[in-house]
C-alpha positions, -999 to +999 in steps of 0.1 A: -570+199-169-552+171-150-529+181-122-492+174-127-481+144-105-462+154-074-427+140-068-426+111-043-407+114-011-377+091-003-401+070+019-428+067-009-404+060-038-403+025-053-371+006-052-368-027-071-345-056-063-325-077-087-355-100-094-379-071-100-397-072-067-402-042-045-378-037-016-394-026+017-384+008+030-369-006+062-348-031+042-333-006+018-296+000+020-286+033+036-275+061+013-240+074+021-222+104+007-189+097-009-160+121-006-139+118-038-111+138-022-109+113+006-117+079-009-124+049+013-113+016-003-107-005+029-128-011+059-115-004+094-110-042+099-091-045+067-069-016+075-061-031+109-051-064+092-030-047+067-012-026+092-002-058+110+010-072+077+031-041+070+047-045+104+058-080+095+072-066+062+092-040+081+108-066+103+117-089+075+131-061+054+152-050+084+170-084+084+174-085+046+189-050+042+212-054+073+226-086+058+229-071+024+246-039+034+266-054+063+254-024+083+226-022+109+194-011+092+164-006+114+129-002+101+107+009+130+074+028+130+049+020+103+021+041+089-005+027+065-034+047+052-055+056+022-048+087+002-049+103-033-019+107-056-021+145-051-020+142-013+010+118-015+029+141-038+022+170-014+039+151+015+071+142-005+101+165-005+116+174-039+149+164-023+138+128-022+149+100-045+118+089-064+112+059-085+082+046-104+075+008-104+051-018-117+044-054-109+034-077-137+007-090-142-010-064-119-022-031-134-011+004-124+020+022-115+033+029-080+058+053-065+085+047-040+105+075-024+136+078-001+149+110+015+181+124+001+200+117+033+191+080+033+197+077-004+232+091-002+240+069+028+229+038+008+250+049-021+281+055+001+277+020+016+272+003-017+303+019-031+324+006-002+322+035+022+312+034+059+276+044+052+278+082+058+253+107+043+267+132+018+270+167+030+271+185-003+240+188-024+243+175-060+224+153-084+230+116-085+250+100-112+237+073-135+258+047-116+244+059-082+208+057-096+214+022-108+227+011-074+196+027-057+173+011-082+188-023-073+181-018-036+146-005-043+139-036-064+147-058-034+124-037-012+096-043-037+103-080-039+099-082-001+068-061-001+050-081-028+061-114-013+041-108+019+008-110+001+010-146-010-004-138-044-015-169-064+008-162-093+044-151-093+047-113-094+075-095-113+081-061-097+104-038-116+117-002-114+107+018-145+131+046-138+146+065-109+146+102-108+174+122-093+166+143-063+148+170-082+114+163-099+086+138-095+070+116-122+033+123-128+023+086-132-014+089-121-043+114-120-043+137-090-075+122-076-066+086-081-070+063-050-038+049-035-026+033-003+004+049+013+029+029+033+056+048+052+082+031+073+107+050+095+142+039+085+175+043+103+208+035+085+240+045+103+235+081+113+208+088+087+171+086+095+140+092+074+108+077+060+108+051+032+074+055+014+054+034-010+024+047-028+004+019-044-026+024-067-060+009-060-059-012-092-027-029-079-039-033-042-073-049-049-061-082-063-034-084-036-061-078-009-084-105-023-055-130-024-045-121+012-081-125+024-085-159+008-053-171+024-065-158+058-098-177+054-080-210+046-058-205+077-088-200+100-102-231+117-138-242+110-154-228+141-189-243+136-174-278+132-154-274+164-185-262+182-204-293+172-176-315+183-174-299+217-212-302+221-211-340+214-183-344+239-202-325+266-234-344+260-216-377+263 
């Protein structure tokens, strides 16, 4: 009776390339575990580039909101990281103003939140007040929600403009929610990038947050990287020129 074949070790197993040929053991790509609770969409270098881009966004939004509100608005510290939808929701207070947004023609739905103190300060200023946070706790009216949605739309316009996407994007607010509640727009384990910017308006201070799905970020990232490549000088050509000058 023939013996049953023994299983091959990882070193003895055969791995075929795209053309059907064997791939040598030393040339095989390393196997890495993937933590679905902590997804990794961006490399360390990409994250560094995008953090710098978010800093530029914060500076430009500072100017735009200050002019619009005729009140000093300062956007300072910026945090930018990867997360899941469940993790983002866990960090947001139910006393925040939450709105869901999209950006045609990109896929996916994002979330933007603003602490209640900042939201009420914005509303007070937009209604002609000095820009003071409200002391009493109450739900926002329909008019107050509409005013906040208009400001949030301008924030989105500024954020999407920074990427230099090849076709015009049309960001829009799908619906703001009053301070209680949070829209479940994505699965809990869905991959997102989370941008939070420290915002000071009058005497109010808090964190403006954007949570953007992977499906929306990927085309933006590709567009940004193409633009960066075009802006970089052709280093090999420059090296050849300098070599000819030195030799002459």
